[in-house]
Backbone of each chain as ProteinMPNN parsed JSONL, in Angstrom:
{"seq_chain_A": "MPPDEHLDKMRLELRRGVVIIAVLLQLRTEHYGYALRQALEAHGLDIDEGTLYPLIRRLETQGLLTSEWREEDRRNKRFYVISAEGRSHLKQLLTEFDSLFATIDTLRNGRTR", "coords_chain_A": {"N_chain_A": [[2.175, -16.062, 5.816], [5.214, -17.079, 7.074], [6.784, -16.182, 9.994], [9.381, -14.913, 9.939], [9.609, -14.303, 7.25], [7.694, -12.161, 7.466], [9.304, -10.217, 9.012], [11.532, -9.954, 7.511], [10.254, -8.621, 5.313], [9.289, -5.993, 6.669], [11.854, -4.976, 7.292], [12.725, -4.454, 4.837], [10.898, -2.809, 4.026], [11.7, -0.539, 5.623], [14.308, 0.131, 4.766], [13.961, 0.959, 2.212], [12.723, 3.743, 2.017], [14.887, 4.974, 3.075], [17.149, 4.461, 1.478], [16.706, 5.984, -0.905], [17.02, 8.521, 0.332], [19.686, 8.251, 1.034], [20.847, 7.879, -1.492], [20.627, 10.402, -2.982], [22.027, 12.088, -1.181], [24.261, 11.231, -1.223], [25.019, 11.797, -4.065], [25.121, 14.393, -4.154], [27.632, 14.847, -4.944], [29.063, 14.183, -7.871], [28.867, 10.895, -9.216], [29.689, 7.852, -11.0], [27.608, 4.754, -11.524], [28.95, 2.407, -10.587], [30.904, 3.417, -8.578], [29.2, 5.035, -6.869], [27.829, 3.065, -5.341], [29.873, 1.783, -4.248], [30.839, 3.855, -2.602], [28.324, 4.273, -1.129], [28.443, 1.914, -0.066], [30.556, 2.209, 1.714], [29.689, 3.837, 3.806], [28.273, 2.035, 5.236], [26.133, 1.075, 3.938], [24.796, -1.306, 1.908], [23.806, -2.107, -1.09], [22.318, -3.959, -3.617], [23.482, -4.301, -7.017], [21.414, -4.698, -8.85], [19.38, -3.506, -7.613], [20.122, -1.02, -7.373], [21.053, 0.297, -9.562], [18.529, 0.311, -11.345], [17.166, 1.89, -9.549], [18.467, 4.867, -9.574], [18.335, 5.424, -12.203], [15.42, 5.562, -12.401], [14.894, 7.714, -10.556], [16.423, 9.718, -12.333], [14.655, 9.737, -14.545], [12.459, 10.97, -12.884], [13.479, 13.418, -12.784], [15.255, 13.993, -10.427], [17.779, 13.631, -10.442], [20.749, 14.445, -12.711], [22.422, 13.475, -15.812], [25.474, 12.264, -17.477], [27.121, 11.158, -20.269], [30.626, 10.182, -20.179], [34.225, 9.835, -20.798], [36.445, 7.941, -18.742], [39.443, 6.774, -17.444], [39.699, 5.467, -20.291], [37.463, 4.341, -20.767], [33.725, 4.705, -21.325], [31.816, 5.944, -19.263], [28.384, 6.601, -17.321], [27.768, 9.402, -15.598], [26.251, 10.471, -12.593], [24.406, 13.32, -10.955], [22.687, 15.056, -8.167], [19.813, 16.861, -8.935], [18.479, 20.619, -9.292], [15.849, 20.145, -8.21], [16.04, 17.697, -7.343], [17.584, 18.229, -5.068], [15.864, 19.9, -3.759], [13.597, 18.128, -3.14], [15.185, 16.45, -1.64], [15.893, 17.935, 0.708], [13.485, 18.281, 1.957], [12.736, 15.378, 2.429], [14.862, 14.889, 4.202], [13.819, 16.43, 6.379], [11.462, 15.179, 6.87], [12.546, 12.843, 7.76], [14.35, 13.404, 10.123], [12.158, 14.208, 11.811], [10.88, 11.715, 11.96], [12.593, 10.378, 13.095], [13.34, 11.488, 15.432], [10.816, 10.844, 16.824], [11.054, 8.107, 17.176], [13.223, 8.059, 18.901], [12.512, 9.418, 21.169], [10.371, 7.889, 21.77], [11.533, 5.383, 22.347], [13.234, 6.052, 24.823], [11.492, 6.539, 26.205], [10.336, 8.971, 26.664], [8.681, 12.249, 26.55], [7.833, 13.801, 23.547]], "CA_chain_A": [[3.706, -15.974, 5.634], [6.083, -17.369, 8.059], [7.38, -14.954, 10.723], [10.724, -14.57, 8.995], [9.254, -13.287, 5.936], [7.298, -10.591, 7.908], [10.411, -9.399, 9.385], [12.163, -9.419, 5.9], [9.546, -7.401, 4.456], [9.471, -4.825, 7.453], [13.227, -4.519, 7.06], [12.772, -4.031, 3.366], [9.928, -1.49, 4.231], [12.328, 0.54, 6.266], [15.354, 0.254, 4.083], [13.58, 1.272, 0.856], [12.699, 5.136, 1.906], [16.152, 5.62, 3.341], [18.024, 4.349, 0.323], [16.679, 7.001, -1.54], [17.773, 9.519, 0.743], [21.081, 8.021, 1.025], [21.489, 8.245, -3.133], [20.367, 11.604, -3.047], [22.968, 12.867, -0.367], [25.737, 10.934, -2.049], [25.043, 12.501, -5.387], [25.55, 15.974, -4.269], [28.955, 14.894, -5.718], [29.008, 13.455, -9.299], [29.359, 9.571, -9.348], [28.95, 6.966, -11.884], [27.052, 3.825, -10.734], [29.778, 1.289, -9.389], [31.375, 4.351, -7.558], [28.096, 5.574, -5.953], [27.669, 1.803, -5.037], [31.209, 1.793, -3.2], [30.541, 5.119, -1.764], [27.603, 3.852, -0.185], [29.031, 0.589, 1.178], [31.509, 2.736, 2.715], [28.942, 4.193, 4.868], [27.423, 0.948, 5.829], [24.926, 0.805, 3.001], [25.225, -2.218, 0.897], [23.078, -2.028, -2.03], [22.801, -4.646, -4.817], [23.072, -3.701, -8.401], [19.858, -4.994, -9.169], [18.421, -2.583, -6.75], [20.876, 0.51, -7.033], [20.858, 0.904, -11.024], [17.143, 0.658, -11.698], [16.656, 3.24, -8.848], [18.919, 5.747, -10.094], [17.568, 5.388, -13.679], [14.326, 6.236, -11.902], [15.223, 9.166, -10.134], [17.027, 10.612, -13.01], [13.068, 9.999, -15.012], [11.679, 11.723, -12.338], [14.105, 14.808, -12.578], [15.726, 14.277, -9.494], [19.047, 13.336, -11.074], [20.847, 14.483, -14.191], [23.602, 12.299, -16.194], [26.279, 12.585, -18.606], [28.29, 9.974, -20.576], [32.026, 10.689, -20.285], [35.283, 8.688, -20.842], [37.232, 8.024, -17.744], [40.139, 5.436, -17.704], [39.627, 4.917, -21.688], [35.797, 3.811, -20.531], [32.532, 5.272, -21.258], [30.83, 5.763, -17.758], [27.271, 7.599, -17.154], [27.93, 10.258, -14.339], [25.111, 11.018, -12.317], [24.578, 14.006, -9.986], [21.519, 15.449, -8.168], [19.287, 18.05, -9.86], [18.221, 21.497, -8.21], [14.635, 19.638, -7.859], [16.468, 16.633, -6.154], [17.821, 19.035, -3.576], [14.686, 20.267, -3.021], [13.077, 16.808, -2.582], [15.998, 15.904, -0.155], [15.661, 18.684, 1.939], [11.916, 17.594, 2.521], [12.876, 14.287, 2.99], [15.525, 14.957, 5.625], [13.16, 16.947, 7.187], [10.7, 13.95, 7.35], [13.341, 11.72, 8.326], [14.728, 13.982, 11.517], [10.953, 14.187, 12.677], [10.711, 10.122, 12.313], [14.105, 9.765, 14.182], [13.064, 12.146, 16.708], [9.762, 10.131, 17.552], [11.474, 6.687, 17.803], [14.15, 8.141, 19.817], [11.84, 9.666, 22.201], [9.491, 6.621, 22.375], [12.466, 4.38, 23.083], [13.604, 6.424, 25.75], [9.988, 6.831, 27.169], [10.229, 10.626, 27.131], [7.275, 12.908, 25.721], [8.755, 14.941, 22.754]], "C_chain_A": [[4.19, -16.21, 6.979], [6.729, -15.983, 8.872], [8.429, -14.293, 10.334], [10.725, -13.634, 8.031], [8.619, -12.024, 6.465], [8.396, -9.493, 8.18], [11.345, -8.833, 8.244], [11.449, -8.404, 5.397], [9.617, -6.325, 5.31], [10.737, -4.431, 7.475], [13.434, -3.918, 5.699], [11.911, -2.471, 3.122], [10.76, -0.022, 4.7], [13.595, 0.989, 5.409], [15.079, 1.15, 2.815], [13.377, 3.073, 0.937], [14.018, 5.661, 2.225], [17.074, 5.689, 2.447], [17.973, 5.267, -0.676], [17.388, 8.526, -1.2], [19.414, 9.54, 0.802], [21.886, 8.532, -0.357], [21.572, 9.57, -3.084], [21.576, 12.533, -2.482], [24.044, 12.327, -1.087], [26.011, 11.584, -3.342], [24.983, 14.082, -5.236], [26.82, 16.219, -5.018], [28.688, 13.933, -6.941], [29.72, 11.977, -8.989], [29.051, 8.971, -10.557], [28.502, 5.529, -10.933], [27.797, 2.871, -9.956], [30.546, 2.472, -8.294], [30.285, 4.725, -6.294], [27.946, 4.295, -5.067], [28.848, 1.341, -4.075], [31.084, 2.684, -2.288], [29.654, 4.639, -0.72], [27.949, 2.754, 1.053], [29.88, 1.088, 2.202], [31.079, 3.366, 3.954], [28.103, 3.329, 5.289], [26.31, 0.696, 4.974], [25.071, -0.012, 2.021], [23.864, -2.357, 0.134], [23.242, -3.051, -3.251], [22.803, -4.142, -6.116], [21.943, -3.665, -8.869], [19.033, -3.99, -8.782], [18.458, -0.971, -7.194], [20.563, 1.264, -8.474], [19.473, 1.369, -11.351], [16.733, 2.077, -11.012], [17.233, 4.436, -9.254], [18.533, 6.375, -11.493], [16.032, 6.137, -13.191], [13.919, 7.668, -11.474], [15.46, 10.087, -11.017], [15.41, 10.837, -13.885], [12.551, 10.819, -14.387], [12.388, 13.281, -12.221], [14.775, 14.953, -11.452], [17.266, 14.125, -9.641], [19.427, 13.86, -12.487], [22.024, 13.481, -14.455], [24.513, 12.908, -17.388], [27.058, 11.548, -18.878], [29.786, 10.695, -20.713], [33.132, 9.644, -19.994], [36.051, 8.934, -19.502], [38.097, 6.581, -17.64], [39.705, 4.624, -18.806], [37.895, 4.323, -21.468], [34.72, 4.809, -20.411], [32.07, 5.185, -19.961], [29.84, 6.932, -17.931], [27.406, 7.975, -15.633], [26.57, 10.833, -14.094], [25.234, 12.063, -11.06], [23.099, 14.701, -9.793], [21.056, 16.953, -8.695], [18.732, 19.079, -8.475], [16.66, 20.688, -7.774], [14.941, 18.271, -6.846], [16.965, 17.193, -4.932], [16.693, 19.245, -2.761], [13.744, 19.19, -2.467], [13.932, 16.384, -1.297], [15.986, 16.592, 0.83], [14.529, 18.438, 2.795], [11.985, 16.441, 2.885], [13.651, 14.172, 4.364], [14.461, 15.603, 6.585], [12.075, 15.8, 7.704], [11.632, 12.817, 8.412], [13.711, 12.253, 9.742], [13.397, 13.9, 12.314], [10.846, 12.922, 13.088], [11.616, 9.768, 13.446], [13.763, 10.296, 15.614], [11.688, 11.435, 17.489], [10.242, 8.772, 18.039], [12.448, 6.885, 18.892], [13.431, 8.703, 21.164], [10.834, 8.627, 22.811], [10.364, 5.608, 22.874], [12.699, 4.832, 24.476], [12.239, 6.86, 26.79], [9.726, 8.329, 27.613], [9.04, 11.021, 25.867], [8.205, 13.907, 24.833], [8.411, 16.202, 23.015]], "O_chain_A": [[3.685, -15.645, 7.949], [7.072, -14.947, 8.301], [8.424, -13.063, 10.378], [11.395, -12.615, 7.863], [8.935, -10.93, 5.999], [8.439, -8.332, 7.773], [11.77, -7.689, 8.085], [11.981, -7.348, 5.054], [10.116, -5.377, 4.703], [10.807, -3.231, 7.742], [14.225, -2.997, 5.489], [12.143, -1.487, 2.418], [10.564, 1.132, 4.318], [13.877, 2.187, 5.378], [15.907, 1.981, 2.443], [13.835, 3.729, 0.001], [14.35, 6.735, 1.723], [17.829, 6.659, 2.379], [18.974, 5.478, -1.36], [17.977, 9.331, -1.922], [20.172, 10.5, 0.665], [22.922, 9.186, -0.475], [22.718, 10.015, -3.146], [22.034, 13.492, -3.103], [24.803, 13.145, -1.606], [27.158, 11.889, -3.666], [24.808, 14.848, -6.184], [27.148, 17.269, -5.57], [28.038, 12.903, -6.764], [30.883, 11.877, -8.598], [28.165, 9.487, -11.237], [28.993, 5.3, -9.828], [27.429, 2.513, -8.838], [30.653, 2.127, -7.118], [30.527, 4.694, -5.087], [27.944, 4.567, -3.867], [28.625, 0.527, -3.179], [31.211, 2.35, -1.11], [30.043, 4.559, 0.445], [27.838, 2.698, 2.277], [29.986, 0.596, 3.326], [31.784, 3.476, 4.957], [27.064, 3.774, 5.777], [25.448, -0.033, 5.465], [25.551, 0.525, 1.023], [22.867, -2.715, 0.761], [24.296, -2.983, -3.883], [21.865, -3.367, -6.303], [21.441, -2.629, -9.306], [18.083, -3.599, -9.46], [17.591, -0.107, -7.329], [20.044, 2.371, -8.617], [19.208, 2.546, -11.595], [16.205, 3.048, -11.554], [16.37, 5.311, -9.336], [18.459, 7.572, -11.769], [15.666, 7.205, -13.681], [13.039, 8.444, -11.847], [14.972, 11.206, -10.865], [14.953, 11.979, -13.907], [11.999, 11.685, -15.066], [11.826, 14.188, -11.608], [15.045, 16.134, -11.23], [17.936, 14.628, -8.739], [18.602, 13.772, -13.397], [22.527, 12.791, -13.568], [24.215, 13.888, -18.071], [27.677, 10.969, -17.985], [29.933, 11.728, -21.366], [33.019, 8.761, -19.143], [36.278, 10.099, -19.175], [37.555, 5.48, -17.733], [39.378, 3.446, -18.669], [37.359, 3.861, -22.476], [34.746, 5.67, -19.532], [31.939, 4.024, -19.574], [30.149, 7.99, -18.478], [27.239, 7.213, -14.681], [25.873, 11.448, -14.901], [26.044, 11.787, -10.176], [22.366, 14.937, -10.753], [21.785, 17.938, -8.818], [18.581, 18.766, -7.294], [16.506, 20.824, -6.56], [14.271, 17.919, -5.875], [16.767, 16.649, -3.846], [16.495, 18.958, -1.58], [13.16, 19.377, -1.399], [13.47, 16.061, -0.203], [16.059, 16.052, 1.934], [14.537, 18.388, 4.025], [11.241, 16.201, 3.836], [13.258, 13.572, 5.364], [14.379, 15.076, 7.694], [11.918, 15.607, 8.91], [11.348, 12.242, 9.463], [13.361, 11.498, 10.649], [13.488, 13.527, 13.484], [10.724, 12.685, 14.29], [11.406, 9.062, 14.432], [13.883, 9.679, 16.672], [11.597, 11.529, 18.712], [9.905, 8.33, 19.138], [12.562, 6.024, 19.764], [13.909, 8.332, 22.236], [10.539, 8.52, 24.002], [9.976, 4.94, 23.832], [12.383, 4.042, 25.366], [12.234, 7.397, 27.898], [9.111, 8.746, 28.594], [8.68, 10.46, 24.832], [9.093, 14.629, 25.287], [9.022, 17.13, 22.486]]}, "seq_chain_B": "MPPDEHLDKMRLELRRGVVIIAVLLQLRTEHYGYALRQALEAHGLDIDEGTLYPLIRRLETQGLLTSEWREEDRRNKRFYVISAEGRSHLKQLLTEFDSLFATIDTLRNGRTR", "coords_chain_B": {"N_chain_B": [[3.752, 10.745, -13.422], [3.42, 13.374, -11.413], [5.808, 15.987, -10.142], [5.32, 16.49, -7.152], [3.778, 14.334, -6.526], [5.341, 12.496, -6.63], [7.179, 13.139, -4.518], [5.45, 12.808, -2.421], [4.912, 10.235, -2.518], [7.538, 9.148, -1.869], [7.714, 10.165, 0.412], [6.159, 9.005, 2.096], [6.806, 6.004, 1.644], [8.89, 6.462, 3.189], [7.999, 6.837, 5.884], [6.151, 4.532, 6.472], [7.7, 2.062, 7.161], [8.993, 3.029, 9.581], [6.727, 3.785, 11.158], [5.784, 1.185, 12.151], [7.673, 0.513, 13.655], [7.498, 2.297, 15.703], [4.83, 1.712, 16.809], [5.136, -0.73, 17.52], [7.19, -0.079, 19.511], [5.526, 1.817, 21.439], [3.274, 0.017, 22.237], [4.721, -1.704, 24.261], [3.797, -0.812, 26.579], [0.526, -1.763, 27.46], [-2.286, -0.507, 25.505], [-5.511, 0.736, 24.284], [-6.752, 1.242, 21.035], [-7.62, 4.153, 20.422], [-6.211, 5.327, 22.218], [-3.618, 4.588, 21.757], [-3.151, 5.923, 19.509], [-3.215, 8.384, 20.45], [-0.904, 8.507, 21.953], [0.874, 8.159, 20.229], [0.798, 10.544, 18.834], [1.573, 12.353, 20.586], [4.08, 11.875, 20.605], [4.867, 13.117, 18.405], [4.255, 12.056, 15.829], [1.658, 11.644, 13.64], [-0.844, 9.613, 12.818], [-3.462, 8.615, 10.779], [-6.7, 7.268, 11.79], [-7.642, 5.377, 9.935], [-5.317, 3.959, 9.021], [-3.832, 3.238, 11.313], [-5.426, 1.511, 12.477], [-6.208, -0.583, 10.809], [-3.409, -1.283, 10.625], [-2.47, -2.304, 13.109], [-4.266, -4.581, 13.537], [-3.349, -6.087, 11.604], [-0.63, -6.737, 12.575], [-1.204, -7.919, 15.052], [-2.227, -10.397, 13.821], [-0.202, -11.233, 12.76], [1.263, -12.319, 14.927], [2.597, -10.661, 16.398], [1.517, -8.793, 18.225], [-0.726, -9.102, 21.313], [-4.046, -8.988, 22.102], [-7.042, -8.025, 24.246], [-10.444, -7.969, 25.42], [-11.687, -5.51, 27.335], [-13.503, -4.359, 29.983], [-13.627, -0.697, 30.353], [-13.913, 2.325, 31.997], [-16.929, 2.105, 31.617], [-17.065, 1.209, 29.172], [-16.654, -1.41, 26.529], [-13.209, -2.249, 25.375], [-10.926, -2.889, 23.098], [-7.898, -4.104, 24.209], [-4.543, -3.807, 23.242], [-1.199, -5.2, 23.258], [2.462, -5.756, 23.065], [3.651, -8.819, 21.969], [5.954, -11.621, 22.849], [7.194, -12.474, 20.695], [6.882, -10.3, 19.128], [8.745, -8.603, 20.467], [11.013, -9.513, 19.978], [11.013, -9.155, 16.974], [10.926, -6.46, 17.007], [13.455, -5.854, 18.36], [15.237, -6.63, 16.404], [14.362, -4.701, 14.388], [15.288, -2.273, 15.129], [17.808, -2.521, 15.276], [18.384, -2.65, 12.42], [17.473, 0.096, 11.859], [18.776, 1.579, 13.429], [21.282, 1.415, 12.066], [20.651, 2.173, 9.634], [20.349, 4.885, 10.461], [22.671, 5.528, 11.2], [24.315, 5.508, 8.76], [22.908, 7.695, 7.139], [23.576, 9.747, 8.702], [26.205, 10.103, 8.662], [26.558, 10.326, 5.724], [25.491, 12.721, 5.285], [27.112, 14.177, 7.024], [29.494, 14.032, 5.421], [31.394, 12.479, 6.478], [33.408, 9.364, 6.627], [32.019, 6.259, 7.614]], "CA_chain_B": [[3.656, 11.258, -12.322], [3.826, 15.117, -11.072], [7.059, 15.908, -9.127], [5.0, 16.724, -5.62], [3.174, 13.174, -6.128], [6.733, 11.536, -6.384], [7.825, 13.541, -3.112], [4.526, 12.407, -1.416], [4.939, 8.528, -2.295], [8.705, 9.102, -1.363], [7.757, 10.28, 2.087], [5.021, 7.685, 2.364], [7.578, 4.978, 1.957], [10.096, 6.522, 4.499], [7.095, 6.725, 7.1], [5.755, 3.277, 6.262], [8.543, 1.141, 7.918], [9.179, 3.902, 10.984], [5.441, 3.616, 11.837], [5.785, -0.033, 12.715], [8.451, 0.442, 14.994], [6.721, 3.341, 16.563], [3.586, 1.324, 17.062], [5.886, -1.853, 18.693], [7.612, 0.659, 21.103], [4.499, 2.185, 22.388], [2.912, -0.978, 22.903], [5.414, -2.411, 25.068], [2.68, -0.677, 27.617], [-0.73, -1.908, 27.173], [-3.034, 0.421, 24.905], [-6.557, 0.551, 23.269], [-6.559, 1.767, 19.745], [-7.468, 5.32, 20.448], [-5.285, 6.071, 23.029], [-2.344, 4.633, 21.145], [-2.926, 7.034, 18.702], [-2.81, 9.737, 21.107], [0.237, 8.613, 22.594], [2.06, 8.442, 19.099], [0.682, 11.813, 18.421], [2.559, 13.036, 21.489], [5.522, 11.708, 20.229], [5.247, 13.758, 17.021], [3.938, 10.672, 14.764], [0.233, 11.734, 13.747], [-1.279, 8.585, 11.908], [-4.906, 8.544, 10.953], [-7.377, 5.886, 12.271], [-7.732, 4.239, 8.699], [-3.902, 3.528, 8.766], [-3.306, 2.888, 12.435], [-6.281, 0.488, 13.001], [-5.658, -1.884, 9.863], [-2.037, -2.083, 10.939], [-2.449, -3.149, 14.564], [-4.847, -5.747, 13.513], [-2.376, -6.98, 10.911], [0.404, -7.131, 13.761], [-1.813, -9.22, 15.616], [-2.576, -11.297, 12.835], [1.358, -11.759, 12.547], [1.557, -12.892, 16.128], [3.386, -9.762, 17.05], [0.47, -8.06, 19.463], [-2.041, -9.928, 21.357], [-5.264, -8.411, 22.312], [-8.118, -8.602, 24.978], [-11.351, -7.004, 25.235], [-11.797, -5.309, 28.651], [-14.269, -2.951, 30.321], [-12.971, 0.783, 30.913], [-15.08, 3.597, 31.673], [-18.022, 1.491, 31.469], [-17.072, 0.55, 27.637], [-15.638, -2.22, 26.119], [-12.318, -1.582, 24.65], [-9.624, -3.844, 22.922], [-6.325, -3.616, 24.434], [-3.112, -4.584, 22.844], [0.172, -5.167, 23.92], [3.504, -6.695, 22.213], [3.895, -9.997, 22.308], [7.316, -11.988, 23.045], [7.725, -12.547, 19.182], [6.747, -8.739, 18.81], [9.573, -7.829, 21.237], [12.019, -9.92, 19.153], [10.9, -8.416, 15.655], [11.324, -5.087, 17.474], [14.738, -5.555, 18.56], [15.97, -6.645, 15.286], [13.908, -3.697, 13.495], [15.818, -1.309, 15.843], [19.166, -2.649, 14.889], [18.358, -1.845, 11.188], [17.152, 1.53, 12.119], [20.215, 2.47, 13.879], [22.116, 1.286, 10.981], [20.538, 3.095, 8.483], [20.59, 6.319, 10.943], [24.249, 6.128, 10.913], [24.497, 5.877, 7.418], [22.479, 8.716, 6.718], [24.09, 10.725, 9.409], [27.73, 10.125, 8.072], [26.433, 10.925, 4.521], [24.832, 14.029, 5.693], [28.138, 15.149, 7.425], [30.479, 13.819, 4.614], [32.281, 11.46, 7.022], [33.164, 8.018, 6.417], [31.51, 5.551, 8.79]], "C_chain_B": [[3.997, 13.042, -11.794], [4.955, 14.836, -10.042], [6.654, 15.83, -7.318], [4.503, 15.212, -5.574], [4.652, 11.958, -5.59], [7.222, 11.86, -4.887], [6.706, 12.735, -2.345], [4.734, 10.65, -1.329], [6.482, 8.506, -1.693], [8.595, 9.183, 0.321], [6.844, 9.255, 2.858], [6.278, 6.595, 2.724], [8.835, 5.008, 3.251], [9.129, 6.319, 6.092], [7.052, 5.29, 7.361], [6.367, 2.321, 7.612], [8.693, 1.684, 9.76], [7.847, 3.567, 11.917], [5.196, 2.279, 12.671], [6.327, 0.118, 13.83], [7.852, 1.151, 15.904], [5.462, 2.484, 17.452], [4.179, -0.103, 18.216], [6.406, -1.262, 19.626], [6.593, 0.716, 21.835], [3.713, 0.995, 23.024], [3.748, -2.061, 23.68], [4.547, -2.02, 26.487], [1.562, -1.27, 26.896], [-1.564, -0.92, 26.618], [-4.269, -0.002, 24.236], [-6.146, 1.386, 22.195], [-6.515, 3.422, 19.669], [-6.384, 5.961, 21.151], [-3.758, 5.845, 22.876], [-2.129, 5.501, 20.184], [-2.563, 8.414, 19.02], [-1.551, 9.833, 21.575], [1.496, 8.956, 21.341], [1.991, 9.541, 18.74], [1.684, 13.033, 19.122], [3.703, 12.936, 21.485], [5.691, 12.262, 18.921], [4.801, 12.893, 16.053], [2.288, 10.887, 14.866], [-0.049, 10.564, 12.64], [-2.869, 8.444, 11.971], [-5.622, 7.255, 11.102], [-7.225, 4.878, 10.965], [-6.242, 3.804, 8.373], [-3.737, 2.563, 10.041], [-4.242, 1.514, 12.666], [-5.973, -0.846, 12.25], [-4.369, -2.273, 10.626], [-2.094, -2.802, 12.425], [-3.038, -4.454, 14.46], [-3.942, -6.616, 12.67], [-1.201, -7.389, 11.666], [-0.185, -8.146, 14.594], [-1.981, -10.515, 14.903], [-1.229, -12.307, 12.867], [1.66, -12.381, 13.754], [2.776, -11.803, 16.918], [2.887, -8.787, 17.988], [-0.493, -9.241, 19.797], [-2.927, -8.992, 21.944], [-6.159, -8.898, 23.483], [-9.141, -7.466, 25.322], [-11.515, -6.845, 26.929], [-12.715, -4.243, 28.699], [-13.574, -1.603, 30.739], [-14.028, 1.636, 30.722], [-16.581, 3.086, 31.223], [-18.387, 1.293, 29.854], [-16.306, -0.295, 27.438], [-14.8, -1.865, 25.142], [-11.314, -2.895, 24.335], [-8.239, -3.29, 23.152], [-5.23, -4.254, 23.945], [-1.894, -4.172, 23.495], [1.129, -5.954, 23.128], [3.742, -7.855, 22.888], [5.359, -10.494, 22.353], [8.035, -12.116, 21.456], [7.804, -10.68, 18.668], [8.316, -8.054, 19.266], [11.075, -7.995, 20.195], [12.435, -9.356, 17.635], [11.78, -6.967, 16.02], [12.867, -4.753, 17.422], [15.654, -5.895, 17.1], [15.778, -5.296, 14.089], [14.843, -2.519, 13.95], [17.315, -1.181, 15.449], [19.128, -2.046, 13.445], [18.155, -0.281, 11.289], [18.217, 2.193, 12.503], [21.183, 2.359, 12.833], [22.025, 2.056, 9.84], [20.653, 4.68, 9.091], [21.737, 6.592, 10.711], [24.666, 6.46, 9.548], [24.128, 7.324, 6.961], [23.265, 9.895, 7.703], [25.591, 11.109, 8.972], [27.907, 10.51, 6.642], [26.572, 12.454, 4.622], [26.3, 15.056, 6.113], [29.538, 14.823, 6.576], [31.879, 13.114, 5.403], [32.176, 10.111, 6.302], [33.027, 7.201, 7.706], [32.497, 4.428, 9.102]], "O_chain_B": [[5.063, 13.601, -12.051], [5.071, 13.847, -9.318], [7.361, 15.329, -6.443], [4.796, 14.678, -4.504], [4.836, 11.114, -4.714], [7.609, 10.959, -4.143], [7.159, 11.91, -1.552], [4.706, 9.977, -0.298], [6.587, 7.613, -0.852], [9.17, 8.518, 1.183], [6.925, 8.869, 4.024], [6.649, 6.385, 3.879], [9.403, 4.137, 3.909], [9.537, 5.784, 7.123], [7.722, 4.776, 8.257], [5.789, 1.983, 8.645], [8.558, 1.015, 10.784], [7.885, 3.189, 13.088], [4.523, 2.274, 13.701], [5.754, -0.056, 14.905], [7.648, 0.623, 16.997], [5.272, 2.69, 18.651], [3.756, -0.361, 19.343], [6.224, -1.747, 20.743], [6.456, -0.045, 22.793], [3.514, 0.987, 24.239], [3.384, -3.237, 23.672], [4.587, -2.81, 27.43], [1.645, -1.287, 25.668], [-1.69, -0.086, 27.514], [-4.218, -1.055, 23.601], [-5.249, 2.21, 22.37], [-5.634, 4.002, 19.036], [-5.76, 6.946, 20.756], [-2.863, 6.46, 23.455], [-0.983, 5.886, 19.951], [-1.961, 9.276, 18.38], [-0.987, 10.922, 21.68], [2.525, 9.629, 21.402], [3.023, 9.954, 18.211], [2.251, 14.026, 18.667], [4.465, 13.644, 22.144], [6.674, 11.893, 18.277], [5.281, 13.344, 15.012], [1.641, 10.478, 15.83], [0.569, 10.645, 11.578], [-3.467, 8.204, 13.019], [-5.18, 6.232, 10.577], [-6.739, 3.75, 11.051], [-6.094, 3.236, 7.291], [-3.546, 1.354, 9.917], [-3.671, 0.49, 13.042], [-5.608, -1.898, 12.774], [-4.237, -3.368, 11.174], [-1.655, -3.94, 12.589], [-2.568, -5.405, 15.085], [-3.773, -7.793, 12.987], [-0.742, -8.491, 11.365], [0.408, -9.207, 14.79], [-1.854, -11.598, 15.473], [-1.144, -13.533, 12.952], [2.562, -13.202, 13.585], [3.596, -12.129, 17.777], [3.656, -7.999, 18.538], [-0.948, -10.077, 19.015], [-2.335, -7.994, 22.355], [-6.101, -10.095, 23.764], [-8.816, -6.289, 25.481], [-11.483, -7.811, 27.691], [-12.836, -3.378, 27.832], [-12.843, -1.728, 31.722], [-14.805, 1.76, 29.774], [-17.271, 3.781, 30.478], [-19.511, 1.231, 29.356], [-15.209, -0.244, 27.996], [-15.213, -1.287, 24.137], [-11.005, -3.734, 25.181], [-7.628, -2.395, 22.567], [-5.033, -5.403, 24.339], [-1.632, -3.129, 24.095], [0.643, -6.874, 22.47], [3.987, -7.965, 24.089], [6.127, -9.69, 21.825], [9.213, -11.873, 21.195], [8.663, -10.101, 18.005], [8.919, -7.214, 18.598], [11.87, -7.14, 19.805], [13.559, -9.158, 17.175], [12.831, -6.537, 15.544], [13.434, -3.856, 16.798], [16.72, -5.315, 16.89], [16.596, -4.944, 13.238], [15.175, -1.753, 13.046], [17.937, -0.127, 15.317], [19.772, -1.02, 13.23], [18.89, 0.446, 10.622], [18.585, 3.259, 12.009], [21.965, 3.303, 12.717], [22.952, 2.519, 9.176], [20.991, 5.601, 8.346], [22.078, 7.627, 10.139], [25.258, 7.492, 9.232], [24.981, 8.056, 6.459], [23.469, 10.989, 7.175], [26.031, 12.259, 8.961], [28.982, 10.926, 6.21], [27.46, 13.19, 4.191], [26.541, 16.199, 5.724], [30.599, 15.292, 6.987], [33.049, 13.199, 5.03], [31.237, 9.744, 5.595], [33.741, 7.381, 8.693], [32.295, 3.676, 10.056]]}, "name": "protein", "num_of_chains": 2, "seq": "MPPDEHLDKMRLELRRGVVIIAVLLQLRTEHYGYALRQALEAHGLDIDEGTLYPLIRRLETQGLLTSEWREEDRRNKRFYVISAEGRSHLKQLLTEFDSLFATIDTLRNGRTRMPPDEHLDKMRLELRRGVVIIAVLLQLRTEHYGYALRQALEAHGLDIDEGTLYPLIRRLETQGLLTSEWREEDRRNKRFYVISAEGRSHLKQLLTEFDSLFATIDTLRNGRTR"}
């Protein structure tokens, strides 16, 4: 594999876990797919539809989100929101995230945690 | 898949990308495998040998680390250190990491970035 592909793969791995946290955080408030994508983009996270939409459907299948169809602006949209189980997962993922961040932070600055 | 397995898988995904950054950061100073593992543990990151050792060998194959065998305390040990290419990758991974962290941070606090 050429060097740049290694880097791309590493960046993708790094993003993958964080994207789930971002989606769960944003869906503490109800959103339909496109509005979710825009909200995440406003927070600096650009996810293409081909990644985001399968992800939210998968999170719903796993019971971490619930959804309902509703009409808005004369169009039917599927609104997603985090479930109680999703909140519990999110809490534990954030604990892990904080711990990983603290590790990187101290390694960067050469301190012992 | 039962709920707990989903969570474990998500936590693992989250860790995977960060672990590479942690290893590259720590190997700005030369370490042999076991000493690297201890140093990361001191920074709050516990990685088992079965994960860490294949990872550093893979990073060397990718040209991000270099290594040499040397005797220390009357035993031959393989010392690893980051390469110029590794430093370049690390810099870009840290940029991505900072961006992802900023996203999560603002989402958590409900601010717009």
